[in-house]
Backbone atoms as SQL, in Angstrom:
CREATE TABLE atoms (id INTEGER PRIMARY KEY, chain TEXT, resi INTEGER, resn TEXT, atom TEXT, x REAL, y REAL, z REAL);
INSERT INTO atoms VALUES
  (1, 'A', 1, 'MET', 'N', 2.017, 8.261, 32.558),
  (2, 'A', 1, 'MET', 'CA', 3.059, 8.000, 33.354),
  (3, 'A', 1, 'MET', 'C', 3.479, 9.241, 33.779),
  (4, 'A', 2, 'SER', 'N', 3.938, 9.369, 35.386),
  (5, 'A', 2, 'SER', 'CA', 4.197, 10.457, 36.306),
  (6, 'A', 2, 'SER', 'C', 5.418, 11.056, 35.681),
  (7, 'A', 3, 'VAL', 'N', 5.829, 12.448, 36.065),
  (8, 'A', 3, 'VAL', 'CA', 7.549, 12.745, 36.389),
  (9, 'A', 3, 'VAL', 'C', 7.395, 12.912, 37.659),
  (10, 'A', 4, 'TYR', 'N', 8.364, 12.549, 38.258),
  (11, 'A', 4, 'TYR', 'CA', 9.206, 12.475, 39.465),
  (12, 'A', 4, 'TYR', 'C', 10.472, 13.737, 39.387),
  (13, 'A', 5, 'THR', 'N', 10.495, 14.388, 40.326),
  (14, 'A', 5, 'THR', 'CA', 11.619, 15.157, 41.031),
  (15, 'A', 5, 'THR', 'C', 12.435, 14.359, 41.936),
  (16, 'A', 6, 'LEU', 'N', 13.659, 14.531, 42.087),
  (17, 'A', 6, 'LEU', 'CA', 14.709, 13.712, 43.051),
  (18, 'A', 6, 'LEU', 'C', 15.526, 14.827, 43.348),
  (19, 'A', 7, 'GLY', 'N', 15.776, 15.008, 44.751),
  (20, 'A', 7, 'GLY', 'CA', 16.789, 15.647, 45.169),
  (21, 'A', 7, 'GLY', 'C', 17.764, 14.895, 46.279),
  (22, 'A', 8, 'ILE', 'N', 18.961, 15.077, 45.759),
  (23, 'A', 8, 'ILE', 'CA', 19.955, 14.192, 46.900),
  (24, 'A', 8, 'ILE', 'C', 20.805, 15.926, 47.837),
  (25, 'A', 9, 'TRP', 'N', 20.619, 15.755, 48.698),
  (26, 'A', 9, 'TRP', 'CA', 20.815, 17.043, 50.079),
  (27, 'A', 9, 'TRP', 'C', 21.921, 16.456, 50.625),
  (28, 'A', 10, 'LEU', 'N', 23.197, 17.398, 50.758),
  (29, 'A', 10, 'LEU', 'CA', 24.570, 16.892, 51.802),
  (30, 'A', 10, 'LEU', 'C', 24.188, 18.586, 52.805),
  (31, 'A', 11, 'VAL', 'N', 23.776, 18.156, 53.785),
  (32, 'A', 11, 'VAL', 'CA', 23.502, 19.137, 54.731),
  (33, 'A', 11, 'VAL', 'C', 25.013, 19.551, 55.671),
  (34, 'A', 12, 'ARG', 'N', 24.933, 20.623, 55.818),
  (35, 'A', 12, 'ARG', 'CA', 26.520, 20.765, 56.927),
  (36, 'A', 12, 'ARG', 'C', 26.077, 20.184, 57.917),
  (37, 'A', 13, 'PRO', 'N', 26.973, 19.412, 58.660),
  (38, 'A', 13, 'PRO', 'CA', 26.980, 18.626, 60.124),
  (39, 'A', 13, 'PRO', 'C', 26.483, 19.437, 61.002),
  (40, 'A', 14, 'GLY', 'N', 25.477, 19.115, 61.789),
  (41, 'A', 14, 'GLY', 'CA', 24.717, 19.940, 63.217),
  (42, 'A', 14, 'GLY', 'C', 23.656, 20.979, 62.319),
  (43, 'A', 15, 'ARG', 'N', 23.344, 20.751, 60.853),
  (44, 'A', 15, 'ARG', 'CA', 22.622, 21.485, 60.819),
  (45, 'A', 15, 'ARG', 'C', 21.215, 20.855, 60.277),
  (46, 'A', 16, 'GLU', 'N', 21.197, 19.742, 60.408),
  (47, 'A', 16, 'GLU', 'CA', 20.303, 18.853, 60.024),
  (48, 'A', 16, 'GLU', 'C', 18.995, 19.128, 60.338),
  (49, 'A', 17, 'ASP', 'N', 18.541, 19.385, 61.304),
  (50, 'A', 17, 'ASP', 'CA', 17.058, 20.040, 62.371),
  (51, 'A', 17, 'ASP', 'C', 16.660, 21.187, 61.117),
  (52, 'A', 18, 'ASP', 'N', 17.713, 22.087, 60.988),
  (53, 'A', 18, 'ASP', 'CA', 17.353, 23.644, 60.077),
  (54, 'A', 18, 'ASP', 'C', 17.131, 23.063, 58.955),
  (55, 'A', 19, 'PHE', 'N', 17.549, 22.133, 58.188),
  (56, 'A', 19, 'PHE', 'CA', 17.574, 22.215, 56.908),
  (57, 'A', 19, 'PHE', 'C', 15.802, 21.281, 56.689),
  (58, 'A', 20, 'VAL', 'N', 15.513, 20.222, 57.467),
  (59, 'A', 20, 'VAL', 'CA', 14.471, 19.394, 57.484),
  (60, 'A', 20, 'VAL', 'C', 13.137, 20.605, 57.749),
  (61, 'A', 21, 'LYS', 'N', 13.214, 21.630, 58.764),
  (62, 'A', 21, 'LYS', 'CA', 12.072, 22.534, 59.055),
  (63, 'A', 21, 'LYS', 'C', 12.466, 23.412, 57.463),
  (64, 'A', 22, 'ALA', 'N', 13.316, 23.777, 57.007),
  (65, 'A', 22, 'ALA', 'CA', 13.351, 24.634, 55.521),
  (66, 'A', 22, 'ALA', 'C', 12.948, 23.906, 54.507),
  (67, 'A', 23, 'TRP', 'N', 13.326, 22.525, 54.421),
  (68, 'A', 23, 'TRP', 'CA', 12.707, 21.886, 53.687),
  (69, 'A', 23, 'TRP', 'C', 11.007, 21.796, 53.607),
  (70, 'A', 24, 'LYS', 'N', 10.654, 21.577, 55.035),
  (71, 'A', 24, 'LYS', 'CA', 8.968, 21.325, 55.112),
  (72, 'A', 24, 'LYS', 'C', 8.652, 22.763, 54.688),
  (73, 'A', 25, 'ASP', 'N', 8.920, 24.141, 54.979),
  (74, 'A', 25, 'ASP', 'CA', 8.377, 25.390, 54.519),
  (75, 'A', 25, 'ASP', 'C', 8.302, 25.223, 52.977),
  (76, 'A', 26, 'ILE', 'N', 9.655, 24.877, 52.152),
  (77, 'A', 26, 'ILE', 'CA', 9.562, 24.736, 51.007),
  (78, 'A', 26, 'ILE', 'C', 8.289, 23.872, 50.170),
  (79, 'A', 27, 'ALA', 'N', 8.188, 22.781, 50.871),
  (80, 'A', 27, 'ALA', 'CA', 7.322, 22.032, 50.326),
  (81, 'A', 27, 'ALA', 'C', 6.025, 21.913, 50.597),
  (82, 'A', 28, 'GLU', 'N', 5.675, 22.925, 51.736),
  (83, 'A', 28, 'GLU', 'CA', 4.285, 23.273, 52.209),
  (84, 'A', 28, 'GLU', 'C', 4.023, 24.599, 51.120),
  (85, 'A', 29, 'ARG', 'N', 4.879, 25.386, 50.991),
  (86, 'A', 29, 'ARG', 'CA', 4.657, 26.248, 49.530),
  (87, 'A', 29, 'ARG', 'C', 4.340, 25.760, 48.541),
  (88, 'A', 30, 'THR', 'N', 5.176, 24.971, 48.204),
  (89, 'A', 30, 'THR', 'CA', 5.028, 23.944, 47.011),
  (90, 'A', 30, 'THR', 'C', 3.639, 23.331, 46.594),
  (91, 'A', 31, 'HIS', 'N', 3.103, 22.933, 47.622),
  (92, 'A', 31, 'HIS', 'CA', 1.453, 22.347, 47.911),
  (93, 'A', 31, 'HIS', 'C', 0.771, 23.195, 47.756),
  (94, 'A', 32, 'LYS', 'N', 1.096, 24.345, 48.144),
  (95, 'A', 32, 'LYS', 'CA', -0.151, 25.503, 48.009),
  (96, 'A', 32, 'LYS', 'C', -0.089, 26.131, 46.574),
  (97, 'A', 33, 'GLU', 'N', 1.062, 26.220, 46.090),
  (98, 'A', 33, 'GLU', 'CA', 1.035, 27.299, 45.168),
  (99, 'A', 33, 'GLU', 'C', 1.097, 26.366, 43.675),
  (100, 'A', 34, 'HIS', 'N', 1.580, 25.076, 43.740),
  (101, 'A', 34, 'HIS', 'CA', 1.471, 24.360, 42.730),
  (102, 'A', 34, 'HIS', 'C', 0.917, 22.925, 43.249),
  (103, 'A', 35, 'PRO', 'N', -0.202, 22.708, 43.176),
  (104, 'A', 35, 'PRO', 'CA', -0.781, 21.958, 43.681),
  (105, 'A', 35, 'PRO', 'C', -1.344, 20.722, 42.967),
  (106, 'A', 36, 'GLY', 'N', -1.053, 19.212, 43.237),
  (107, 'A', 36, 'GLY', 'CA', -1.044, 18.400, 42.631),
  (108, 'A', 36, 'GLY', 'C', -0.515, 17.024, 42.902),
  (109, 'A', 37, 'GLY', 'N', 0.477, 17.166, 43.679),
  (110, 'A', 37, 'GLY', 'CA', 1.345, 16.234, 44.004),
  (111, 'A', 37, 'GLY', 'C', 1.742, 16.403, 45.860),
  (112, 'A', 38, 'HIS', 'N', 2.837, 15.491, 45.920),
  (113, 'A', 38, 'HIS', 'CA', 3.171, 15.616, 47.247),
  (114, 'A', 38, 'HIS', 'C', 4.807, 15.394, 47.768),
  (115, 'A', 39, 'GLY', 'N', 5.394, 15.458, 48.362),
  (116, 'A', 39, 'GLY', 'CA', 6.742, 15.157, 48.655),
  (117, 'A', 39, 'GLY', 'C', 7.123, 14.352, 49.663),
  (118, 'A', 40, 'LEU', 'N', 8.016, 13.669, 49.832),
  (119, 'A', 40, 'LEU', 'CA', 8.735, 12.931, 50.591),
  (120, 'A', 40, 'LEU', 'C', 10.298, 13.504, 50.812),
  (121, 'A', 41, 'LEU', 'N', 10.303, 13.601, 52.067),
  (122, 'A', 41, 'LEU', 'CA', 11.972, 13.338, 52.809),
  (123, 'A', 41, 'LEU', 'C', 12.538, 12.339, 53.034),
  (124, 'A', 42, 'MET', 'N', 13.658, 11.818, 52.920),
  (125, 'A', 42, 'MET', 'CA', 14.074, 10.710, 53.213),
  (126, 'A', 42, 'MET', 'C', 15.499, 10.994, 54.102),
  (127, 'A', 43, 'ARG', 'N', 16.132, 10.453, 55.246),
  (128, 'A', 43, 'ARG', 'CA', 17.342, 10.664, 55.557),
  (129, 'A', 43, 'ARG', 'C', 17.862, 9.246, 55.702),
  (130, 'A', 44, 'ASP', 'N', 19.539, 9.540, 54.820),
  (131, 'A', 44, 'ASP', 'CA', 20.168, 8.277, 55.216),
  (132, 'A', 44, 'ASP', 'C', 20.650, 7.701, 56.384),
  (133, 'A', 45, 'ARG', 'N', 20.309, 6.536, 56.675),
  (134, 'A', 45, 'ARG', 'CA', 20.469, 6.025, 58.055),
  (135, 'A', 45, 'ARG', 'C', 22.078, 5.928, 57.966),
  (136, 'A', 46, 'ASP', 'N', 23.057, 5.859, 56.716),
  (137, 'A', 46, 'ASP', 'CA', 24.346, 5.299, 57.087),
  (138, 'A', 46, 'ASP', 'C', 25.202, 6.935, 57.133),
  (139, 'A', 47, 'VAL', 'N', 24.663, 7.738, 56.451),
  (140, 'A', 47, 'VAL', 'CA', 24.817, 8.975, 56.292),
  (141, 'A', 47, 'VAL', 'C', 23.999, 10.437, 56.818),
  (142, 'A', 48, 'PRO', 'N', 24.056, 10.480, 58.225),
  (143, 'A', 48, 'PRO', 'CA', 22.803, 11.487, 58.739),
  (144, 'A', 48, 'PRO', 'C', 22.622, 12.430, 58.252),
  (145, 'A', 49, 'ASN', 'N', 23.897, 13.014, 57.458),
  (146, 'A', 49, 'ASN', 'CA', 23.753, 14.356, 57.028),
  (147, 'A', 49, 'ASN', 'C', 23.389, 14.363, 55.172),
  (148, 'A', 50, 'ARG', 'N', 23.259, 13.363, 54.990),
  (149, 'A', 50, 'ARG', 'CA', 22.604, 13.193, 53.692),
  (150, 'A', 50, 'ARG', 'C', 20.795, 13.013, 53.537),
  (151, 'A', 51, 'PHE', 'N', 20.393, 13.603, 52.710),
  (152, 'A', 51, 'PHE', 'CA', 18.809, 13.616, 52.870),
  (153, 'A', 51, 'PHE', 'C', 18.180, 13.359, 51.172),
  (154, 'A', 52, 'ILE', 'N', 17.439, 12.496, 50.937),
  (155, 'A', 52, 'ILE', 'CA', 16.835, 12.471, 49.817),
  (156, 'A', 52, 'ILE', 'C', 15.643, 13.008, 49.551),
  (157, 'A', 53, 'SER', 'N', 14.751, 13.736, 48.588),
  (158, 'A', 53, 'SER', 'CA', 13.814, 14.265, 48.465),
  (159, 'A', 53, 'SER', 'C', 12.844, 13.732, 47.373),
  (160, 'A', 54, 'THR', 'N', 11.740, 13.564, 47.132),
  (161, 'A', 54, 'THR', 'CA', 10.955, 13.038, 45.966),
  (162, 'A', 54, 'THR', 'C', 9.767, 13.397, 45.964),
  (163, 'A', 55, 'GLY', 'N', 9.268, 13.305, 44.458),
  (164, 'A', 55, 'GLY', 'CA', 7.647, 13.609, 44.520),
  (165, 'A', 55, 'GLY', 'C', 7.102, 13.519, 43.246),
  (166, 'A', 56, 'PRO', 'N', 5.939, 13.140, 43.000),
  (167, 'A', 56, 'PRO', 'CA', 5.455, 13.126, 41.696),
  (168, 'A', 56, 'PRO', 'C', 4.738, 13.980, 41.148),
  (169, 'A', 57, 'TRP', 'N', 5.095, 14.410, 39.731),
  (170, 'A', 57, 'TRP', 'CA', 4.055, 15.399, 38.986),
  (171, 'A', 57, 'TRP', 'C', 3.530, 14.555, 37.800),
  (172, 'A', 58, 'ALA', 'N', 2.172, 15.681, 37.451),
  (173, 'A', 58, 'ALA', 'CA', 1.587, 15.219, 36.547),
  (174, 'A', 58, 'ALA', 'C', 2.238, 15.607, 35.426),
  (175, 'A', 59, 'SER', 'N', 3.200, 16.450, 35.167),
  (176, 'A', 59, 'SER', 'CA', 3.607, 16.525, 34.006),
  (177, 'A', 59, 'SER', 'C', 4.809, 17.419, 33.870),
  (178, 'A', 60, 'LEU', 'N', 5.912, 17.216, 32.878),
  (179, 'A', 60, 'LEU', 'CA', 7.164, 17.717, 32.872),
  (180, 'A', 60, 'LEU', 'C', 6.783, 19.521, 32.934),
  (181, 'A', 61, 'GLU', 'N', 6.137, 19.778, 32.491),
  (182, 'A', 61, 'GLU', 'CA', 5.691, 21.533, 32.347),
  (183, 'A', 61, 'GLU', 'C', 5.647, 21.585, 33.807),
  (184, 'A', 62, 'GLN', 'N', 4.590, 20.715, 34.544),
  (185, 'A', 62, 'GLN', 'CA', 4.495, 21.011, 35.897),
  (186, 'A', 62, 'GLN', 'C', 6.038, 21.703, 36.728),
  (187, 'A', 63, 'VAL', 'N', 6.650, 20.717, 36.629),
  (188, 'A', 63, 'VAL', 'CA', 7.975, 20.544, 37.017),
  (189, 'A', 63, 'VAL', 'C', 8.663, 21.884, 36.624),
  (190, 'A', 64, 'GLU', 'N', 8.637, 22.051, 35.229),
  (191, 'A', 64, 'GLU', 'CA', 9.461, 23.146, 34.697),
  (192, 'A', 64, 'GLU', 'C', 8.762, 24.673, 35.380),
  (193, 'A', 65, 'GLN', 'N', 7.543, 24.711, 35.431),
  (194, 'A', 65, 'GLN', 'CA', 7.108, 25.982, 36.111),
  (195, 'A', 65, 'GLN', 'C', 7.091, 26.122, 37.340),
  (196, 'A', 66, 'TRP', 'N', 7.479, 24.874, 38.215),
  (197, 'A', 66, 'TRP', 'CA', 7.832, 25.241, 39.546),
  (198, 'A', 66, 'TRP', 'C', 9.309, 25.735, 40.057),
  (199, 'A', 67, 'ARG', 'N', 9.956, 24.937, 39.206),
  (200, 'A', 67, 'ARG', 'CA', 11.798, 25.066, 39.115),
  (201, 'A', 67, 'ARG', 'C', 12.229, 26.715, 38.741),
  (202, 'A', 68, 'SER', 'N', 10.851, 27.458, 38.070),
  (203, 'A', 68, 'SER', 'CA', 11.283, 28.663, 37.335),
  (204, 'A', 68, 'SER', 'C', 10.544, 29.409, 38.534),
  (205, 'A', 69, 'SER', 'N', 9.699, 28.907, 39.355),
  (206, 'A', 69, 'SER', 'CA', 9.008, 29.746, 40.333),
  (207, 'A', 69, 'SER', 'C', 9.724, 30.479, 41.368),
  (208, 'A', 70, 'ALA', 'N', 9.348, 31.522, 42.231),
  (209, 'A', 70, 'ALA', 'CA', 9.862, 32.277, 43.342),
  (210, 'A', 70, 'ALA', 'C', 10.027, 31.019, 44.621),
  (211, 'A', 71, 'THR', 'N', 9.036, 30.151, 44.364),
  (212, 'A', 71, 'THR', 'CA', 8.800, 29.127, 45.488),
  (213, 'A', 71, 'THR', 'C', 10.204, 28.322, 45.634),
  (214, 'A', 72, 'TYR', 'N', 10.625, 28.013, 44.298),
  (215, 'A', 72, 'TYR', 'CA', 11.544, 27.081, 44.325),
  (216, 'A', 72, 'TYR', 'C', 12.791, 28.120, 44.168),
  (217, 'A', 73, 'THR', 'N', 12.920, 29.028, 43.635),
  (218, 'A', 73, 'THR', 'CA', 14.327, 29.878, 43.557),
  (219, 'A', 73, 'THR', 'C', 14.697, 30.592, 44.691),
  (220, 'A', 74, 'GLU', 'N', 13.596, 30.780, 45.658),
  (221, 'A', 74, 'GLU', 'CA', 13.718, 31.648, 46.496),
  (222, 'A', 74, 'GLU', 'C', 14.462, 30.440, 47.742),
  (223, 'A', 75, 'GLY', 'N', 13.483, 29.352, 47.823),
  (224, 'A', 75, 'GLY', 'CA', 13.492, 28.303, 48.680),
  (225, 'A', 75, 'GLY', 'C', 14.856, 27.730, 48.956),
  (226, 'A', 76, 'ILE', 'N', 15.579, 27.533, 47.720),
  (227, 'A', 76, 'ILE', 'CA', 17.127, 26.744, 47.386),
  (228, 'A', 76, 'ILE', 'C', 17.804, 27.666, 48.059),
  (229, 'A', 77, 'ALA', 'N', 17.525, 29.166, 47.549),
  (230, 'A', 77, 'ALA', 'CA', 18.692, 30.385, 47.922),
  (231, 'A', 77, 'ALA', 'C', 18.552, 30.213, 49.526),
  (232, 'A', 78, 'SER', 'N', 17.479, 30.279, 50.338),
  (233, 'A', 78, 'SER', 'CA', 17.212, 30.169, 51.982),
  (234, 'A', 78, 'SER', 'C', 17.830, 29.295, 52.400),
  (235, 'A', 79, 'MET', 'N', 18.419, 28.258, 51.607),
  (236, 'A', 79, 'MET', 'CA', 19.170, 26.895, 52.387),
  (237, 'A', 79, 'MET', 'C', 20.707, 27.096, 52.094),
  (238, 'A', 80, 'ARG', 'N', 20.811, 27.924, 51.458),
  (239, 'A', 80, 'ARG', 'CA', 22.515, 27.971, 50.575),
  (240, 'A', 80, 'ARG', 'C', 23.468, 28.084, 52.200),
  (241, 'A', 81, 'ASP', 'N', 23.030, 28.327, 53.440),
  (242, 'A', 81, 'ASP', 'CA', 24.286, 28.251, 54.333),
  (243, 'A', 81, 'ASP', 'C', 23.877, 27.073, 55.109),
  (244, 'A', 82, 'ILE', 'N', 22.727, 26.567, 54.735),
  (245, 'A', 82, 'ILE', 'CA', 22.464, 25.098, 55.500),
  (246, 'A', 82, 'ILE', 'C', 23.104, 24.017, 54.758),
  (247, 'A', 83, 'VAL', 'N', 23.064, 24.202, 53.373),
  (248, 'A', 83, 'VAL', 'CA', 23.393, 22.737, 52.439),
  (249, 'A', 83, 'VAL', 'C', 24.511, 22.790, 51.802),
  (250, 'A', 84, 'GLU', 'N', 25.537, 21.816, 52.066),
  (251, 'A', 84, 'GLU', 'CA', 26.890, 21.970, 51.235),
  (252, 'A', 84, 'GLU', 'C', 26.879, 21.452, 49.759),
  (253, 'A', 85, 'HIS', 'N', 25.706, 20.579, 49.522),
  (254, 'A', 85, 'HIS', 'CA', 25.600, 20.381, 48.015),
  (255, 'A', 85, 'HIS', 'C', 24.469, 19.621, 47.790),
  (256, 'A', 86, 'PHE', 'N', 23.562, 20.537, 47.083),
  (257, 'A', 86, 'PHE', 'CA', 22.480, 20.085, 46.185),
  (258, 'A', 86, 'PHE', 'C', 22.304, 19.382, 45.154),
  (259, 'A', 87, 'GLU', 'N', 21.611, 18.132, 44.800),
  (260, 'A', 87, 'GLU', 'CA', 21.761, 17.801, 43.336),
  (261, 'A', 87, 'GLU', 'C', 20.069, 17.148, 42.968),
  (262, 'A', 88, 'PRO', 'N', 19.806, 18.021, 41.782),
  (263, 'A', 88, 'PRO', 'CA', 18.048, 18.066, 41.515),
  (264, 'A', 88, 'PRO', 'C', 18.338, 17.146, 40.229),
  (265, 'A', 89, 'HIS', 'N', 17.351, 16.272, 40.310),
  (266, 'A', 89, 'HIS', 'CA', 17.190, 15.218, 39.166),
  (267, 'A', 89, 'HIS', 'C', 15.501, 15.308, 38.728),
  (268, 'A', 90, 'THR', 'N', 15.006, 15.039, 37.351),
  (269, 'A', 90, 'THR', 'CA', 14.372, 15.191, 37.046),
  (270, 'A', 90, 'THR', 'C', 14.096, 13.439, 36.096),
  (271, 'A', 91, 'LEU', 'N', 12.950, 12.956, 36.544),
  (272, 'A', 91, 'LEU', 'CA', 12.965, 11.157, 36.404),
  (273, 'A', 91, 'LEU', 'C', 11.688, 10.986, 35.723),
  (274, 'A', 92, 'ASP', 'N', 12.038, 10.103, 34.958),
  (275, 'A', 92, 'ASP', 'CA', 10.765, 9.435, 34.184),
  (276, 'A', 92, 'ASP', 'C', 10.381, 8.056, 34.560),
  (277, 'A', 93, 'GLU', 'N', 9.135, 7.904, 34.941),
  (278, 'A', 93, 'GLU', 'CA', 8.739, 6.521, 35.437),
  (279, 'A', 93, 'GLU', 'C', 9.623, 5.362, 34.239),
  (280, 'A', 94, 'ALA', 'N', 9.951, 4.443, 34.588),
  (281, 'A', 94, 'ALA', 'CA', 10.306, 3.358, 33.671),
  (282, 'A', 94, 'ALA', 'C', 9.592, 1.926, 33.963),
  (283, 'A', 95, 'ALA', 'N', 9.254, 1.470, 35.024),
  (284, 'A', 95, 'ALA', 'CA', 8.169, 0.735, 35.676),
  (285, 'A', 95, 'ALA', 'C', 8.014, 0.329, 36.750),
  (286, 'A', 96, 'THR', 'N', 6.881, -0.298, 37.054),
  (287, 'A', 96, 'THR', 'CA', 6.017, -0.174, 38.256),
  (288, 'A', 96, 'THR', 'C', 5.636, -1.708, 38.639),
  (289, 'A', 97, 'ILE', 'N', 5.595, -1.970, 39.632),
  (290, 'A', 97, 'ILE', 'CA', 5.338, -3.304, 40.263),
  (291, 'A', 97, 'ILE', 'C', 4.427, -3.255, 41.552),
  (292, 'A', 98, 'GLY', 'N', 3.488, -3.777, 41.527),
  (293, 'A', 98, 'GLY', 'CA', 2.351, -4.114, 42.319),
  (294, 'A', 98, 'GLY', 'C', 1.108, -2.739, 42.500);
């Protein structure tokens, strides 16, 4: 079973395009430096400055290595003026259908 990361982002109003660009930059760097997964960024239709990011990882160790890397720490730090609130989660797969 895979491990998933999930991020809930509340972006400062008017900074949504800046956030998407910054998130893509971090995701591309992560993909190059921590291969094996992919990321998905979704935008809430009802709350347009709320975004959800998610992606699968092969192991918890990979997630821990990524979260302690400069890719992650510098990336999150670079978005401090864009993001009002960030809530990271690590999830285990509980069930799959289909």
